[in-house]
C-alpha positions as a printed NumPy array, in Angstrom:
array([[ 15.027,   3.544, -13.941],
       [ 14.197,  -0.159, -13.916],
       [ 10.81 ,  -0.813, -15.51 ],
       [  8.119,  -2.441, -13.419],
       [  5.678,  -5.128, -14.534],
       [  3.388,  -2.529, -16.114],
       [  6.229,  -1.038, -18.15 ],
       [  6.59 ,   2.099, -16.037],
       [  9.696,   2.995, -14.059],
       [  9.8  ,   1.446, -10.616],
       [  9.474,   3.801,  -7.649],
       [ 10.454,   1.092,  -5.15 ],
       [ 13.908,   1.286,  -3.573],
       [ 13.925,  -2.512,  -3.283],
       [ 13.544,  -2.975,  -7.04 ],
       [ 16.399,  -0.667,  -8.085],
       [ 20.049,  -1.645,  -8.607],
       [ 22.479,   0.346,  -6.523],
       [ 23.845,   2.515,  -9.383],
       [ 20.341,   3.862, -10.029],
       [ 19.915,   4.674,  -6.35 ],
       [ 23.353,   6.293,  -6.394],
       [ 22.325,   8.491,  -9.336],
       [ 19.336,  10.021,  -7.511],
       [ 19.462,  13.744,  -6.682],
       [ 20.379,  13.936,  -3.01 ],
       [ 18.875,  17.401,  -2.488],
       [ 15.476,  16.847,  -4.106],
       [ 14.725,  13.15 ,  -3.72 ],
       [ 11.995,  12.413,  -1.176],
       [ 12.078,   8.939,   0.339],
       [  8.723,   7.625,   1.552],
       [  8.871,   5.136,   4.415],
       [  5.581,   3.233,   4.863],
       [  4.858,   2.086,   8.408],
       [  1.955,   0.048,   9.701],
       [  1.291,  -3.085,  11.693],
       [  0.556,  -6.777,  11.63 ],
       [ -2.472,  -6.965,  13.881],
       [ -5.973,  -8.338,  14.083],
       [ -8.67 ,  -6.559,  12.087],
       [-11.782,  -8.365,  13.177],
       [-13.154, -11.434,  11.428],
       [-13.278,  -9.905,   7.956],
       [ -9.931,  -8.183,   7.173],
       [ -6.372,  -9.561,   6.888],
       [ -3.851,  -8.826,   9.62 ],
       [ -1.629,  -6.814,   7.251],
       [ -4.351,  -4.231,   6.497],
       [ -2.509,  -1.255,   8.022],
       [  0.824,  -1.745,   6.297],
       [ -0.783,  -2.788,   3.014],
       [ -2.822,   0.446,   2.911],
       [  0.161,   2.638,   3.816],
       [  2.457,   0.968,   1.285],
       [ -0.055,   1.002,  -1.562],
       [ -0.95 ,   4.663,  -0.987],
       [  2.755,   5.589,  -0.801],
       [  3.505,   3.791,  -4.086],
       [  0.583,   5.49 ,  -5.825],
       [  1.698,   8.885,  -4.53 ],
       [  5.304,   8.285,  -5.61 ],
       [  4.167,   7.437,  -9.126],
       [  1.911,  10.482,  -9.265],
       [  4.67 ,  12.756,  -7.957],
       [  6.986,  12.005, -10.864],
       [ 10.753,  11.593, -10.739],
       [ 12.438,  12.111,  -7.41 ],
       [ 10.109,  10.17 ,  -5.096],
       [ 11.134,   6.684,  -4.003],
       [  9.334,   4.282,  -1.656],
       [ 11.553,   2.535,   0.875],
       [ 10.767,  -1.069,   1.876],
       [  7.796,  -0.99 ,   4.266],
       [  8.162,  -1.509,   8.003],
       [  5.617,  -4.258,   8.527],
       [  5.49 ,  -4.35 ,  12.32 ],
       [  4.492,  -1.561,  14.661],
       [  3.266,  -0.722,  18.131],
       [  0.258,  -2.98 ,  18.699],
       [  0.191,  -4.075,  22.364],
       [ -3.503,  -3.112,  22.536],
       [ -4.284,  -5.813,  19.953],
       [ -2.27 ,  -8.644,  21.505],
       [ -5.413, -10.108,  23.069],
       [ -6.302, -11.46 ,  19.627],
       [ -4.322, -14.031,  17.642],
       [ -2.328, -12.877,  14.632],
       [ -0.982,  -9.667,  16.132],
       [  2.796,  -9.148,  16.145],
       [  3.826,  -6.134,  18.225],
       [  7.24 ,  -4.567,  18.732],
       [  8.425,  -2.912,  21.912],
       [  8.396,   0.878,  21.825],
       [ 12.187,   1.042,  21.889],
       [ 12.532,  -1.605,  19.184],
       [ 10.149,   0.172,  16.828],
       [ 11.74 ,   3.574,  17.378],
       [ 15.261,   2.186,  16.943],
       [ 14.264,   0.33 ,  13.777],
       [ 12.962,   3.533,  12.191],
       [ 16.034,   5.414,  13.411],
       [ 18.444,   2.846,  11.953],
       [ 16.701,   2.73 ,   8.563],
       [ 16.817,   6.493,   8.28 ],
       [ 20.427,   6.666,   9.5  ],
       [ 21.359,   4.219,   6.732],
       [ 19.767,   6.272,   3.944],
       [ 21.317,   9.431,   5.404],
       [ 24.694,   7.674,   5.212],
       [ 24.085,   7.454,   1.458],
       [ 23.364,  11.17 ,   1.3  ],
       [ 19.556,  11.257,   1.329],
       [ 18.253,  13.931,   3.674],
       [ 14.469,  13.998,   3.137],
       [ 12.392,  11.13 ,   4.548],
       [  8.619,  11.3  ,   4.835],
       [  7.074,   8.521,   6.919],
       [  3.654,   7.472,   5.589],
       [  1.924,   5.79 ,   8.501],
       [ -1.033,   3.423,   8.395],
       [ -1.47 ,   2.503,  12.073],
       [ -2.728,   4.814,  14.806],
       [ -0.685,   3.121,  17.502],
       [  2.499,   4.25 ,  15.752],
       [  1.692,   7.957,  15.556],
       [  3.097,   9.264,  18.829],
       [  6.331,   7.266,  18.718],
       [  6.913,   8.239,  15.076],
       [  6.613,  11.933,  15.951],
       [  9.067,  11.486,  18.819],
       [ 11.454,   9.483,  16.628],
       [ 11.363,  12.128,  13.894],
       [ 12.365,  14.716,  16.499],
       [ 15.147,  12.449,  17.728],
       [ 16.451,  11.965,  14.174],
       [ 16.433,  15.695,  13.593],
       [ 18.429,  16.375,  16.737],
       [ 20.852,  13.434,  16.57 ],
       [ 21.259,  12.941,  12.819],
       [ 20.323,  16.28 ,  11.287],
       [ 17.829,  14.419,   9.088],
       [ 14.819,  16.254,   7.681],
       [ 12.153,  13.703,   8.597],
       [  8.404,  14.143,   8.658],
       [  5.571,  11.805,   9.524],
       [  1.915,  11.704,   8.555],
       [ -0.856,   9.183,   9.132],
       [ -2.785,   9.077,   5.879],
       [ -6.238,   9.624,   7.418],
       [ -5.026,  12.823,   9.069],
       [ -4.757,  14.335,   5.578],
       [ -8.476,  13.995,   4.847],
       [-10.76 ,  14.587,   7.876],
       [-13.174,  16.714,   5.828],
       [-13.313,  14.155,   3.028],
       [-13.929,  11.336,   5.504],
       [-16.878,  13.252,   6.936],
       [-18.238,  13.7  ,   3.412],
       [-17.67 ,  10.096,   2.306],
       [-18.664,   8.282,   5.475],
       [-22.297,   7.364,   6.091],
       [-21.91 ,   5.68 ,   9.485],
       [-22.577,   7.505,  12.731],
       [-19.577,   8.934,  14.589],
       [-17.829,   5.909,  16.026],
       [-18.126,   4.084,  12.719],
       [-14.554,   4.809,  11.612],
       [-12.213,   3.48 ,  14.266],
       [-10.629,   0.104,  13.496],
       [-11.528,  -2.556,  10.921],
       [-14.257,  -0.03 ,  10.262],
       [-16.105,   1.732,   7.458],
       [-12.905,   3.471,   6.298],
       [-10.438,   0.588,   6.481],
       [-12.882,  -1.944,   5.087],
       [-13.785,   0.373,   2.207],
       [-10.106,   0.848,   1.36 ],
       [ -9.524,  -2.904,   1.349],
       [-12.641,  -3.46 ,  -0.796],
       [-11.117,  -1.015,  -3.273],
       [ -7.506,  -2.222,  -3.122],
       [ -7.933,  -6.007,  -2.842],
       [-11.55 ,  -7.146,  -2.448],
       [-10.579, -10.808,  -2.764],
       [ -9.231, -10.719,   0.811],
       [-12.279,  -9.088,   2.414],
       [-14.854, -11.443,   3.987],
       [-17.835,  -9.089,   4.151],
       [-20.09 , -11.927,   5.314],
       [-18.08 , -11.891,   8.561],
       [-18.159,  -8.099,   9.054],
       [-20.03 ,  -6.993,  12.154],
       [-20.669,  -3.564,  13.614],
       [-19.25 ,  -2.701,  17.042],
       [-19.182,   0.927,  18.209],
       [-18.1  ,   1.035,  21.871],
       [-18.55 ,   4.281,  23.755],
       [-15.309,   6.186,  24.564],
       [-14.247,   6.2  ,  28.204],
       [-14.478,  10.011,  28.478],
       [-16.489,  12.736,  26.775],
       [-13.23 ,  14.302,  25.524],
       [-12.096,  11.098,  23.788],
       [-13.124,   9.699,  20.427],
       [-12.838,   6.396,  18.577],
       [-13.337,   7.758,  15.082],
       [-10.933,   9.12 ,  12.457],
       [-13.368,  11.973,  11.794],
       [-13.561,  13.161,  15.426],
       [-10.674,  11.656,  17.419],
       [-11.041,  13.865,  20.502],
       [ -8.248,  15.596,  22.452],
       [ -7.975,  13.132,  25.356],
       [ -6.151,   9.954,  24.362],
       [ -5.897,   6.866,  26.551],
       [ -4.593,   3.312,  25.919],
       [ -7.128,   0.936,  24.436],
       [ -7.3  ,  -2.811,  24.975],
       [ -9.247,  -4.352,  22.114],
       [ -9.955,  -7.592,  23.97 ],
       [-11.48 ,  -5.531,  26.783],
       [-12.998,  -2.696,  24.762],
       [-14.446,  -4.535,  21.749],
       [-16.339,  -7.757,  21.24 ],
       [-14.436,  -9.131,  18.219],
       [-11.618,  -6.652,  17.545],
       [-13.719,  -4.146,  15.592],
       [-14.379,  -0.532,  16.533],
       [-16.695,   0.947,  13.95 ],
       [-19.158,  -0.082,  11.302],
       [-17.607,  -2.179,   8.528],
       [-21.078,  -3.079,   7.246],
       [-21.278,   0.472,   5.825],
       [-18.157,  -0.072,   3.685],
       [-18.218,  -0.104,  -0.113],
       [-15.507,  -0.24 ,  -2.791],
       [-16.769,   3.097,  -4.121],
       [-16.107,   4.733,  -0.756],
       [-12.675,   3.113,  -0.738],
       [-11.843,   4.557,  -4.146],
       [-12.953,   8.021,  -3.031],
       [-10.843,   7.767,   0.14 ],
       [ -7.79 ,   6.585,  -1.808],
       [ -8.17 ,   9.406,  -4.342],
       [ -8.49 ,  12.006,  -1.588],
       [ -5.388,  10.693,   0.202],
       [ -3.458,  10.614,  -3.074],
       [ -4.195,  14.262,  -3.817],
       [ -3.106,  15.436,  -0.37 ],
       [ -0.083,  13.142,  -0.177],
       [  1.201,  14.328,  -3.549],
       [  0.837,  17.902,  -2.288],
       [  2.73 ,  17.026,   0.893],
       [  5.546,  15.393,  -1.086],
       [  5.881,  18.404,  -3.372],
       [  6.145,  20.825,  -0.462],
       [  8.452,  18.51 ,   1.488],
       [ 10.787,  18.341,  -1.525],
       [ 11.457,  22.09 ,  -1.584],
       [ 11.204,  22.916,   2.108],
       [ 14.384,  24.536,   3.485],
       [ 16.35 ,  22.179,   5.691],
       [ 19.172,  22.59 ,   8.127],
       [ 22.494,  21.439,   6.718],
       [ 24.715,  19.345,   8.97 ]])
């Protein structure tokens, strides 16, 4: 493996020469595909928060998983029409996003890799990723899974979070804490302001800890005052480190089980 800047072997597909990729075990290698978004995150977080979190957590998990886990180049853009009311957001059409994921996975399948785990960092991508994974299974025979990192740790988020329910929604206690842990130099905490709008129905939720069963399309220009849903003022780097550690433990477990799960051969 090519050594990274810290002297360890690189786990990034983009940093490997093709012979090293060609030498990977086709049956046991798990490819992680980070997905996220370029979208507004209030006045205090950068617009690449979602994809930065997903990519960084995927890289950490690949390193912790040992040989046989490689991180594909991240898909920066996602499904963000509900954020287009604020400058900075770049949203793909549903069909474009789904086809992009499909084509990336079809390409790695062409090279013999059959296990792709999508590590998602943006809630607006979740439904289309699940549908695309099903499509890839049926049309390509690819063993593809998808997980949004916060879905791995609902109990831990309830334990770590100190804000009221509604405080972990978008540019919130969770996302701001993660960014304070991962790259505090880009977080403008002086500009962080709390905004916890009430969900439209009693069966809906705008919180990673209690999302609610009834989902409806949001419009952040309509439904929030500045693009925030939650309480970023409750964020700390210590909470971010605890969240990252909890995700890492569960993601490493998921990778290990995904690596040995029986798959249908085409």
